C-alpha positions in Angstrom: 99.5 -60.8 10.7 95.7 -62.4 10.6 94.2 -59.2 11.6 95.4 -57.5 8.8 94.7 -60.4 6.4 91.2 -59.6 7.9 91.0 -56.3 7.5 91.7 -56.0 3.6 89.0 -59.0 3.4 86.8 -56.5 5.0 87.6 -53.2 2.4 87.4 -55.3 -0.9 83.9 -54.7 -1.0 83.4 -51.2 0.3 86.6 -50.1 -2.6 84.8 -52.3 -5.3 81.9 -50.0 -3.9 82.8 -47.2 -3.9 84.4 -48.1 -7.2 81.6 -49.0 -8.8 80.3 -45.5 -7.4 83.2 -43.4 -9.1 82.1 -44.3 -12.5 78.3 -43.2 -11.8 79.9 -40.1 -10.2 81.1 -39.5 -13.3 78.0 -39.4 -15.4 76.7 -37.4 -13.3 79.1 -34.7 -12.1 79.2 -35.2 -8.2 81.5 -36.4 -5.7 80.8 -40.1 -4.2 80.3 -40.1 -0.2 80.8 -43.1 2.4 79.1 -43.0 5.4 79.1 -39.2 5.2 82.1 -38.5 4.1 83.6 -37.1 0.6 85.5 -39.7 -0.7 86.2 -38.5 -4.1 86.0 -35.1 -5.5 84.2 -34.7 -9.1 86.0 -31.1 -9.4 89.3 -32.9 -8.1 89.2 -35.7 -10.9 88.5 -32.8 -13.6 90.9 -30.5 -12.5 93.4 -33.4 -12.4 91.5 -35.0 -16.4 92.2 -31.9 -18.3 96.3 -31.9 -16.5 96.8 -35.0 -17.8 95.0 -34.2 -21.2 97.0 -30.4 -21.8 100.2 -32.4 -21.1 99.5 -35.3 -24.1 98.4 -32.0 -26.4 101.9 -30.5 -25.4 104.0 -33.6 -26.1 
């Protein structure tokens, strides 16, 4: 159980930094990379947000 707590506490700063990077990436319309890997894609977010807006408009 202790190892899980250590793992969770070590990922918290990563999650915070990725979340901050995502907010910036939305403005610059770009993807977010972490250690050379794409962890968030602007194009996926754009499609999802567009679909959400269309769903709301249809209601």
